[in-house]
Backbone as JSON Lines, residues from 0, in Angstrom:
{"i":0,"aa":"M","n":[0.53,-1.12,-0.16],"ca":[0.03,0.11,0.14],"c":[0.84,1.23,0.03]}
{"i":1,"aa":"R","n":[1.88,1.07,0.82],"ca":[2.7,2.42,1.03],"c":[3.19,2.67,-0.42]}
{"i":2,"aa":"E","n":[3.89,1.49,-1.3],"ca":[4.54,1.88,-2.68],"c":[3.54,2.65,-3.51]}
{"i":3,"aa":"E","n":[2.11,1.74,-3.43],"ca":[1.06,2.41,-4.25],"c":[0.85,4.15,-4.17]}
{"i":4,"aa":"L","n":[0.75,4.38,-2.52],"ca":[0.49,5.68,-2.37],"c":[1.84,6.53,-2.94]}
{"i":5,"aa":"A","n":[2.96,6.22,-2.8],"ca":[3.94,7.15,-3.25],"c":[4.17,7.07,-4.52]}
{"i":6,"aa":"E","n":[3.83,6.16,-5.23],"ca":[4.11,6.1,-6.61],"c":[2.98,7.23,-7.28]}
{"i":7,"aa":"E","n":[1.77,7.15,-6.69],"ca":[0.68,8.33,-6.84],"c":[1.36,9.56,-6.68]}
{"i":8,"aa":"I","n":[2.03,9.67,-5.69],"ca":[2.44,11.29,-5.29],"c":[3.95,11.67,-6.46]}
{"i":9,"aa":"A","n":[4.34,10.54,-6.96],"ca":[5.53,10.7,-7.59],"c":[5.12,11.17,-9.09]}
{"i":10,"aa":"V","n":[4.15,10.41,-9.39],"ca":[3.44,10.55,-10.67],"c":[2.91,11.9,-10.96]}
{"i":11,"aa":"W","n":[2.5,12.51,-9.88],"ca":[2.03,13.56,-10.03],"c":[2.66,14.83,-9.86]}
{"i":12,"aa":"I","n":[3.82,14.4,-9.29],"ca":[5.15,15.35,-9.66],"c":[5.41,15.4,-10.91]}
{"i":13,"aa":"K","n":[5.76,14.22,-11.62],"ca":[5.82,14.14,-12.84],"c":[5.06,15.01,-13.83]}
{"i":14,"aa":"E","n":[3.83,14.48,-13.59],"ca":[2.89,15.2,-14.43],"c":[2.76,16.74,-14.51]}
{"i":15,"aa":"K","n":[2.65,17.17,-13.32],"ca":[2.8,18.61,-12.87],"c":[4.34,19.59,-13.32]}
{"i":16,"aa":"D","n":[5.1,18.4,-13.57],"ca":[6.55,18.85,-13.97],"c":[6.79,19.99,-12.81]}
{"i":17,"aa":"L","n":[6.81,19.44,-11.61],"ca":[7.37,20.28,-10.74],"c":[9.08,20.06,-9.92]}
{"i":18,"aa":"K","n":[9.47,20.67,-9.5],"ca":[10.83,20.55,-9.33],"c":[10.34,20.02,-7.66]}
{"i":19,"aa":"Q","n":[11.46,19.37,-7.12],"ca":[11.2,18.64,-5.96],"c":[10.73,19.94,-4.77]}
{"i":20,"aa":"Q","n":[11.53,21.02,-4.88],"ca":[11.22,22.07,-3.82],"c":[9.69,22.69,-3.9]}
{"i":21,"aa":"E","n":[9.64,22.75,-5.24],"ca":[7.93,23.35,-5.34],"c":[7.01,22.14,-5.15]}
{"i":22,"aa":"A","n":[7.14,21.0,-5.19],"ca":[6.33,19.95,-4.68],"c":[6.53,19.82,-3.03]}
{"i":23,"aa":"A","n":[7.63,20.03,-2.53],"ca":[7.91,20.33,-1.19],"c":[6.77,21.26,-0.47]}
{"i":24,"aa":"D","n":[6.88,22.47,-1.2],"ca":[6.04,23.61,-0.79],"c":[4.54,23.27,-0.98]}
{"i":25,"aa":"I","n":[4.08,22.43,-1.76],"ca":[2.76,22.25,-1.94],"c":[2.31,21.28,-0.87]}
{"i":26,"aa":"L","n":[3.28,20.17,-0.57],"ca":[2.71,19.21,-0.13],"c":[3.14,19.39,1.58]}
{"i":27,"aa":"L","n":[3.46,20.68,1.96],"ca":[4.23,21.18,2.97],"c":[4.96,20.2,3.9]}
{"i":28,"aa":"V","n":[6.02,19.55,3.23],"ca":[7.02,18.66,3.6],"c":[8.57,19.26,3.18]}
{"i":29,"aa":"S","n":[9.31,18.84,3.86],"ca":[10.82,19.15,3.16],"c":[10.99,18.6,1.96]}
{"i":30,"aa":"R","n":[12.18,19.11,1.3],"ca":[12.77,19.1,-0.1],"c":[12.99,17.34,0.27]}
{"i":31,"aa":"P","n":[14.0,16.99,1.39],"ca":[14.13,15.58,1.31],"c":[13.19,14.87,1.38]}
{"i":32,"aa":"R","n":[12.47,15.1,2.03],"ca":[10.92,13.98,2.1],"c":[10.54,13.95,0.8]}
{"i":33,"aa":"V","n":[10.41,14.83,-0.03],"ca":[10.06,14.64,-1.63],"c":[11.02,13.71,-2.06]}
{"i":34,"aa":"S","n":[12.02,14.04,-2.06],"ca":[13.32,13.18,-2.62],"c":[13.18,11.45,-2.16]}
{"i":35,"aa":"D","n":[12.87,11.36,-0.82],"ca":[12.78,10.24,-0.53],"c":[11.32,9.53,-1.31]}
{"i":36,"aa":"I","n":[10.13,10.07,-1.31],"ca":[9.11,9.77,-2.03],"c":[9.44,9.16,-3.6]}
{"i":37,"aa":"V","n":[10.1,10.16,-4.38],"ca":[10.59,10.08,-5.72],"c":[11.64,8.92,-5.64]}
{"i":38,"aa":"R","n":[12.44,8.62,-4.56],"ca":[13.37,7.58,-4.77],"c":[12.67,5.9,-4.47]}
{"i":39,"aa":"H","n":[11.57,6.26,-3.91],"ca":[10.52,4.99,-3.19],"c":[11.23,4.43,-1.97]}
{"i":40,"aa":"K","n":[11.73,5.46,-1.55],"ca":[12.01,4.85,-0.07],"c":[10.75,5.02,1.06]}
{"i":41,"aa":"V","n":[10.05,4.29,0.76],"ca":[8.58,4.39,1.52],"c":[8.52,3.8,2.97]}
{"i":42,"aa":"A","n":[9.72,2.89,3.37],"ca":[9.82,2.75,4.6],"c":[9.68,3.94,5.73]}
{"i":43,"aa":"K","n":[10.23,4.91,5.26],"ca":[10.31,6.18,6.13],"c":[9.23,6.66,6.34]}
{"i":44,"aa":"F","n":[7.91,6.08,5.57],"ca":[6.62,6.97,5.96],"c":[5.65,6.22,6.34]}
{"i":45,"aa":"S","n":[4.63,6.74,7.44],"ca":[3.69,5.75,7.64],"c":[2.35,5.95,6.68]}
{"i":46,"aa":"I","n":[1.61,5.01,6.68],"ca":[0.54,5.01,5.53],"c":[-0.48,6.19,5.8]}
{"i":47,"aa":"D","n":[-0.67,6.83,7.09],"ca":[-1.2,7.86,7.31],"c":[-0.64,9.15,6.45]}
{"i":48,"aa":"T","n":[0.53,9.43,6.62],"ca":[1.55,10.55,6.38],"c":[1.25,10.25,4.47]}
{"i":49,"aa":"L","n":[1.54,9.28,4.32],"ca":[1.35,9.05,2.58],"c":[-0.05,9.46,2.3]}
{"i":50,"aa":"V","n":[-1.11,8.89,2.85],"ca":[-2.62,9.37,2.7],"c":[-2.6,10.72,2.85]}
{"i":51,"aa":"D","n":[-2.19,11.43,3.78],"ca":[-2.15,12.93,3.73],"c":[-1.63,13.56,2.72]}
{"i":52,"aa":"L","n":[-0.47,13.26,2.06],"ca":[0.45,13.8,1.01],"c":[-0.61,13.58,-0.04]}
{"i":53,"aa":"V","n":[-0.94,12.44,-0.18],"ca":[-1.75,12.15,-1.63],"c":[-3.14,13.08,-1.57]}
{"i":54,"aa":"N","n":[-3.6,13.33,-0.41],"ca":[-4.71,14.18,-0.44],"c":[-4.35,15.67,-0.83]}
{"i":55,"aa":"R","n":[-3.3,16.04,-0.56],"ca":[-2.75,17.55,-0.64],"c":[-2.34,17.73,-2.11]}
{"i":56,"aa":"T","n":[-2.28,16.4,-2.8],"ca":[-2.08,16.49,-4.45],"c":[-3.52,16.82,-4.95]}
{"i":57,"aa":"G","n":[-4.65,16.79,-4.56],"ca":[-5.78,16.82,-4.78],"c":[-6.51,15.48,-5.46]}
{"i":58,"aa":"K","n":[-5.91,14.63,-4.88],"ca":[-6.52,13.02,-4.78],"c":[-7.44,12.86,-3.76]}
{"i":59,"aa":"T","n":[-7.97,11.66,-4.14],"ca":[-8.69,11.04,-2.94],"c":[-8.2,9.78,-3.07]}
{"i":60,"aa":"V","n":[-8.14,9.27,-1.59],"ca":[-7.53,7.92,-1.52],"c":[-8.84,6.99,-0.89]}
{"i":61,"aa":"T","n":[-9.16,5.91,-1.23],"ca":[-10.05,5.01,-0.88],"c":[-9.53,3.65,-0.55]}
{"i":62,"aa":"L","n":[-9.97,3.22,0.52],"ca":[-9.61,1.97,1.05],"c":[-10.89,0.9,0.65]}
{"i":63,"aa":"K","n":[-10.36,0.15,-0.04],"ca":[-11.2,-1.41,-0.4],"c":[-10.97,-2.65,0.41]}
{"i":64,"aa":"V","n":[-11.37,-3.2,1.01],"ca":[-11.28,-4.46,1.6],"c":[-12.22,-5.8,0.74]}
{"i":65,"aa":"A","n":[-11.36,-6.39,-0.01],"ca":[-12.53,-7.52,-0.43],"c":[-12.36,-8.91,-0.12]}
């Protein structure tokens, strides 16, 4: 789940053609935290944090248990 959330954020950064500092300003995190996301160092993030970051991109996170 962490990987999928981080990938959504990384794709958003690429689609918006944002520099890491620009993304950090929008996501309200430090630039090194954005670097961690882009490099898929997801172990450094809780699921809650990643959900919050995805929400800050304007996307909605839905959890479905099958």
